C-alpha positions as CSV (number, residue, x, y, z in Angstrom):
1,X,-1.2,-64.5,31.7
2,X,0.8,-64.1,28.7
3,X,1.6,-66.8,26.6
4,X,5.8,-67.0,26.8
5,X,7.5,-66.3,23.1
6,X,10.1,-66.5,22.0
7,X,11.9,-63.9,19.8
8,X,14.8,-64.5,16.8
9,X,15.3,-60.9,15.1
10,X,16.5,-60.8,11.7
11,X,20.0,-59.7,11.2
12,X,19.3,-57.2,8.5
13,X,15.9,-56.2,7.8
14,X,14.5,-55.8,3.9
15,X,11.7,-53.3,4.4
16,X,14.2,-50.5,2.6
17,X,14.0,-53.0,-0.8
18,X,10.0,-52.6,-0.8
19,X,7.7,-49.9,-2.5
20,X,4.8,-49.4,-0.2
21,X,3.1,-46.9,-2.7
22,X,2.5,-50.1,-5.3
23,X,2.1,-52.8,-2.7
24,X,0.5,-55.9,-4.7
25,X,-1.6,-58.8,-2.5
26,X,0.3,-61.4,-0.8
27,X,3.2,-61.3,-2.6
28,X,5.2,-59.4,-0.5
29,X,6.5,-60.8,3.2
30,X,7.7,-59.2,6.3
31,X,11.2,-59.8,8.1
32,X,9.6,-62.2,10.8
33,X,6.7,-64.9,10.9
34,X,5.4,-66.9,14.2
35,X,5.9,-70.7,14.6
36,X,4.9,-72.9,17.1
37,X,4.6,-76.6,17.4
38,X,1.9,-79.3,18.4
39,X,3.7,-82.4,19.7
40,X,3.7,-84.9,22.7
41,X,0.3,-83.8,23.1
42,X,0.7,-80.0,23.9
43,X,1.8,-76.9,22.3
44,X,4.7,-75.7,22.6
45,X,7.2,-72.5,23.3
46,X,5.8,-70.2,20.1
47,X,8.6,-68.5,18.4
48,X,9.1,-65.4,16.6
49,X,12.0,-66.1,13.7
50,X,12.9,-64.2,10.7
51,X,10.4,-65.5,7.4
52,X,12.1,-68.1,6.0
53,X,11.1,-71.6,4.2
54,X,10.2,-74.5,6.4
55,X,11.5,-78.2,6.7
56,X,9.4,-81.0,6.5
57,X,9.6,-84.7,5.8
58,X,8.1,-86.3,2.7
59,X,5.8,-88.3,4.7
60,X,4.1,-85.3,6.7
61,X,0.8,-85.8,6.4
62,X,-0.1,-82.3,4.7
63,X,1.0,-83.5,1.8
64,X,-1.0,-87.0,1.3
65,X,-4.5,-86.1,3.4
66,X,-4.5,-82.5,3.7
67,X,-5.1,-81.2,6.9
68,X,-4.7,-77.6,6.3
69,X,-7.0,-74.7,7.9
70,X,-6.4,-70.6,7.5
71,X,-7.3,-67.5,8.4
72,X,-7.5,-64.1,6.4
73,X,-7.3,-61.0,8.7
74,X,-5.8,-57.3,8.5
75,X,-3.6,-55.1,10.7
76,X,-4.2,-51.5,9.7
77,X,-2.5,-47.8,11.4
78,X,-4.7,-44.9,12.0
79,X,-3.6,-41.2,11.8
80,X,-1.8,-41.6,15.0
81,X,0.1,-44.7,14.0
82,X,-1.3,-46.3,16.3
83,X,-2.2,-50.2,14.6
84,X,-5.0,-52.2,15.2
85,X,-6.8,-55.0,14.5
86,X,-10.7,-56.0,13.4
87,X,-12.1,-58.6,15.1
88,X,-9.2,-61.0,15.8
89,X,-11.0,-63.3,18.3
90,X,-13.5,-64.2,15.7
91,X,-10.9,-65.0,13.5
92,X,-9.4,-67.3,16.3
93,X,-13.0,-68.7,16.7
94,X,-13.3,-69.4,13.2
95,X,-9.4,-71.4,13.0
96,X,-10.7,-73.6,15.8
97,X,-14.2,-74.4,14.2
98,X,-12.3,-74.9,10.8
99,X,-9.5,-77.2,13.3
100,X,-12.5,-79.4,14.9
101,X,-14.0,-80.1,12.0
102,X,-10.6,-81.2,10.5
103,X,-9.2,-82.7,13.5
104,X,-6.5,-80.7,14.1
105,X,-5.7,-79.6,18.3
106,X,-7.5,-76.1,18.4
107,X,-5.4,-73.3,19.0
108,X,-5.9,-71.6,23.0
109,X,-7.2,-68.0,22.1
110,X,-4.3,-66.3,24.8
111,X,-1.6,-67.7,21.9
112,X,-3.1,-66.9,19.3
113,X,-3.6,-63.8,20.0
114,X,-0.7,-63.0,22.4
115,X,1.4,-64.1,19.1
116,X,-0.2,-62.0,16.6
117,X,0.6,-58.9,19.1
118,X,4.2,-60.0,19.5
119,X,4.6,-60.2,15.7
120,X,3.3,-57.2,14.9
121,X,5.2,-55.4,17.6
122,X,7.5,-57.1,16.1
123,X,7.0,-56.3,12.4
124,X,5.1,-52.5,13.1
125,X,7.2,-51.2,10.9
126,X,6.0,-53.1,7.9
127,X,2.2,-51.9,8.3
128,X,1.6,-49.4,6.0
129,X,0.3,-45.8,6.1
130,X,-1.3,-45.9,2.5
131,X,-4.9,-45.2,1.8
132,X,-6.0,-48.3,0.8
133,X,-3.3,-50.7,2.1
134,X,-2.9,-52.9,4.9
135,X,-0.8,-55.5,6.4
136,X,-2.5,-58.9,5.3
137,X,-2.0,-61.2,8.1
138,X,-2.4,-64.8,7.4
139,X,-2.5,-67.6,10.5
140,X,-2.7,-71.3,9.4
141,X,-2.0,-74.7,10.9
142,X,-1.2,-77.7,9.4
143,X,-0.5,-81.8,10.3
144,X,3.3,-81.9,10.5
145,X,3.3,-85.7,11.8
146,X,4.7,-88.3,9.3
147,X,2.9,-91.3,8.1
148,X,1.4,-92.7,5.1
149,X,-1.4,-94.2,7.2
150,X,-4.6,-92.2,6.4
151,X,-5.4,-90.8,10.1
152,X,-5.0,-87.6,11.5
153,X,-1.3,-87.0,12.4
154,X,0.1,-86.8,16.0
155,X,2.1,-83.6,15.1
156,X,1.4,-80.4,13.4
157,X,2.5,-76.7,13.1
158,X,0.7,-73.5,14.0
159,X,1.8,-69.9,11.7
160,X,1.4,-66.6,11.2
161,X,3.1,-64.5,8.7
162,X,2.3,-61.2,7.1
163,X,2.2,-59.3,3.7
164,X,1.9,-55.7,3.8
165,X,-1.0,-55.6,0.8
166,X,-2.5,-53.2,-1.4
167,X,-6.0,-53.7,-2.9
168,X,-6.9,-57.0,-3.6
169,X,-9.1,-56.6,-6.4
170,X,-9.0,-53.5,-8.8
171,X,-11.9,-52.6,-10.2
172,X,-15.2,-53.9,-10.7
173,X,-15.6,-57.7,-11.5
174,X,-17.5,-59.9,-14.1
175,X,-19.2,-63.1,-13.0
176,X,-20.3,-66.8,-14.5
177,X,-23.2,-68.4,-12.3
178,X,-21.9,-72.2,-12.0
179,X,-24.8,-74.9,-12.9
180,X,-22.1,-77.7,-13.0
181,X,-19.6,-77.9,-10.5
182,X,-20.0,-77.2,-6.8
183,X,-17.8,-75.4,-4.1
184,X,-19.1,-77.6,-0.9
185,X,-22.1,-80.2,-0.3
186,X,-23.9,-80.5,3.0
187,X,-22.3,-82.0,5.4
188,X,-18.5,-81.4,4.1
189,X,-16.4,-78.8,5.0
190,X,-17.7,-75.7,3.5
191,X,-18.0,-73.6,6.4
192,X,-14.2,-73.9,7.6
193,X,-11.2,-71.9,5.6
194,X,-9.7,-75.5,4.4
195,X,-7.1,-75.5,2.2
196,X,-9.2,-77.8,-0.2
197,X,-12.1,-76.0,-0.7
198,X,-9.9,-73.5,-2.7
199,X,-7.8,-75.9,-4.7
200,X,-11.3,-77.7,-5.4
201,X,-12.5,-74.1,-6.9
202,X,-9.5,-73.5,-9.0
203,X,-10.5,-75.6,-12.0
204,X,-14.3,-74.5,-12.4
205,X,-12.5,-70.8,-11.8
206,X,-10.7,-71.6,-14.5
207,X,-12.9,-72.6,-17.0
208,X,-14.8,-69.0,-16.1
209,X,-11.6,-66.9,-16.8
210,X,-11.6,-69.0,-20.1
211,X,-14.8,-67.3,-20.9
212,X,-14.0,-64.1,-20.4
213,X,-15.2,-64.2,-16.2
214,X,-13.1,-63.1,-13.3
215,X,-14.8,-65.3,-11.2
216,X,-18.0,-67.3,-10.7
217,X,-21.1,-67.1,-8.4
218,X,-21.3,-70.6,-6.5
219,X,-24.7,-72.7,-6.4
220,X,-25.9,-75.1,-4.2
221,X,-24.7,-78.5,-5.6
222,X,-27.9,-80.3,-5.2
223,X,-30.3,-78.4,-7.6
224,X,-28.0,-75.3,-8.4
225,X,-30.9,-73.1,-8.1
226,X,-29.6,-71.2,-5.2
227,X,-26.6,-68.4,-5.0
228,X,-24.5,-69.3,-2.2
229,X,-20.9,-67.7,-2.6
230,X,-19.0,-65.3,-5.0
231,X,-15.5,-66.5,-5.6
232,X,-13.8,-67.1,-2.1
233,X,-16.0,-64.1,-0.9
234,X,-20.0,-63.9,0.5
235,X,-22.7,-62.3,-1.6
236,X,-24.7,-59.3,-1.2
237,X,-27.3,-59.0,-3.7
238,X,-29.4,-55.8,-4.0
239,X,-33.0,-56.1,-5.3
240,X,-34.7,-52.4,-5.1
241,X,-33.5,-51.0,-2.1
242,X,-33.4,-54.7,-0.4
243,X,-29.8,-56.6,0.6
244,X,-30.3,-59.6,-0.1
245,X,-27.1,-62.5,1.5
246,X,-27.8,-66.2,2.0
247,X,-27.5,-68.0,5.4
248,X,-24.5,-69.2,6.3
249,X,-24.8,-73.2,6.5
250,X,-22.6,-76.2,6.2
251,X,-21.4,-75.4,2.7
252,X,-21.5,-71.0,3.3
253,X,-18.3,-69.8,5.3
254,X,-19.2,-67.5,8.3
255,X,-17.5,-64.2,6.8
256,X,-16.3,-61.4,9.7
257,X,-16.5,-58.8,6.7
258,X,-20.5,-60.6,6.0
259,X,-22.2,-60.2,9.4
260,X,-20.4,-56.8,9.9
261,X,-21.7,-55.6,6.6
262,X,-25.0,-57.1,7.9
263,X,-24.7,-54.9,11.2
264,X,-23.6,-51.7,9.6
265,X,-26.6,-52.1,7.0
266,X,-29.3,-52.4,9.3
267,X,-27.7,-49.7,11.8
268,X,-27.9,-47.5,8.1
269,X,-31.6,-48.6,8.6
270,X,-31.1,-51.0,5.0
271,X,-33.8,-53.3,4.7
272,X,-31.5,-56.6,4.9
273,X,-32.6,-60.2,4.5
274,X,-30.8,-63.1,5.5
275,X,-32.4,-65.5,3.2
276,X,-32.2,-68.6,0.1
277,X,-32.2,-66.6,-3.0
278,X,-32.6,-68.5,-6.0
279,X,-30.6,-68.0,-9.7
280,X,-34.2,-67.3,-11.0
281,X,-34.7,-64.1,-8.8
282,X,-32.1,-62.7,-9.5
283,X,-32.5,-63.2,-13.6
284,X,-36.2,-62.3,-13.2
285,X,-34.9,-58.8,-11.3
286,X,-31.7,-58.3,-13.5
287,X,-34.6,-58.7,-16.2
288,X,-37.0,-56.1,-15.3
289,X,-34.6,-53.5,-13.8
290,X,-35.0,-54.3,-9.8
291,X,-31.6,-55.6,-9.2
292,X,-29.3,-52.4,-8.5
293,X,-26.3,-54.3,-7.4
294,X,-24.2,-57.2,-6.5
295,X,-21.1,-57.4,-4.3
296,X,-18.7,-59.7,-2.7
297,X,-17.7,-59.4,0.9
298,X,-14.2,-60.8,2.3
299,X,-11.1,-59.5,4.2
300,X,-9.2,-59.4,1.2
301,X,-11.3,-57.6,-0.9
302,X,-13.7,-56.4,2.0
303,X,-16.1,-55.1,-0.8
304,X,-15.5,-55.9,-4.2
305,X,-18.5,-54.7,-6.5
306,X,-19.5,-56.6,-9.3
307,X,-20.4,-55.3,-12.8
308,X,-22.2,-58.0,-14.6
309,X,-22.7,-62.2,-14.4
310,X,-23.2,-64.7,-17.0
311,X,-25.6,-67.2,-16.8
312,X,-26.8,-70.2,-19.7
313,X,-24.8,-68.0,-22.4
314,X,-26.7,-64.8,-21.6
315,X,-24.9,-61.9,-19.9
316,X,-26.4,-59.6,-17.6
317,X,-25.1,-55.9,-17.0
318,X,-25.9,-53.9,-13.2
319,X,-26.3,-50.4,-13.9
320,X,-24.0,-48.0,-13.1
321,X,-25.2,-46.4,-9.5
322,X,-24.1,-42.7,-8.5
323,X,-24.4,-44.0,-5.2
324,X,-24.2,-47.3,-4.6
325,X,-24.8,-49.6,-1.2
326,X,-20.9,-51.0,-1.9
327,X,-19.5,-47.7,-2.1
328,X,-21.4,-46.4,1.3
329,X,-20.8,-49.9,3.4
330,X,-17.2,-50.2,2.1
331,X,-16.5,-46.7,3.6
332,X,-18.1,-47.5,6.6
333,X,-16.6,-50.9,7.7
334,X,-13.4,-49.3,6.2
335,X,-13.8,-46.2,8.4
336,X,-14.2,-48.1,11.4
337,X,-11.2,-50.6,10.7
338,X,-8.9,-47.7,10.3
339,X,-9.9,-45.9,13.5
340,X,-11.4,-42.7,11.3
341,X,-14.9,-42.9,13.1
342,X,-16.5,-44.3,16.1
343,X,-16.5,-48.0,16.7
344,X,-19.7,-48.7,18.2
345,X,-19.3,-51.9,18.1
346,X,-16.2,-52.7,19.9
347,X,-15.1,-54.4,16.6
348,X,-11.4,-52.8,16.9
349,X,-8.2,-54.2,18.8
350,X,-5.5,-51.7,19.9
351,X,-1.8,-53.1,19.5
């Protein structure tokens, strides 16, 4: 049975004021948003309404105790003007996994999917058709209940906002391997898409930017000997013709793009190893010339090639290859996402 969803249409769309040929990432917002409240122990009727501010009491617990989680996903248009999503149920499952860890009520899959599809139906004209662009979708949940007592809230909001967007990163990035700060710790919330994880990254990332780097490669919290993630993305390292990525854990996000890339690479007969990789192994490979590529994966950037990295006051440049795993895999996954090729995995969901 489909969820009942109330729809309040905007009086006048602002779409004509948007230059779809020059879209920034995540700063232009579509006409409508979805909002659903959790109170009295249950989720209320979802409402799709004009994109607007939300009003919260100053004592709302989101401001004081950080119960906030989110997801990132995209909608695409194919050449026949069909609108499609990529593995949306995986996003719903991961949102609920994050919710459980932060003691936020889980969202029913039917409500998530029905609300998402209805919102995209209402704002379908906002899904870009330009090559390389998409409608970025941000589902999120947070504590809206009031009170200064340090305990979970009794009321929450689930919302979905959308933003027609261009590329997240332009070109390759230069990264710094972190030796002091940690993104997450064992037993913590590193596997969850919790807002606080990202807030805690900003300071060490800013220090790296001041040194001339774009992002950080995070290492383990205990020894800083093992490569974990790249900025807000999962990381892949190519040594000779083997692609290596760290296993997921309490500290590492189970990236949907990450696991899709692993599957596609394996089916292309690329040797993929999911294992721990040490900083010293990467340095040795860079010095010997066997380090061919490094790239980050995530919903926003899909695949972001790394041009070079710094470690202990030394910079290492990666070779410029004519054919890269990054380019090959990015084309393969985006072709599936935009319905240009067959989808042998059943990942596409049409509106």
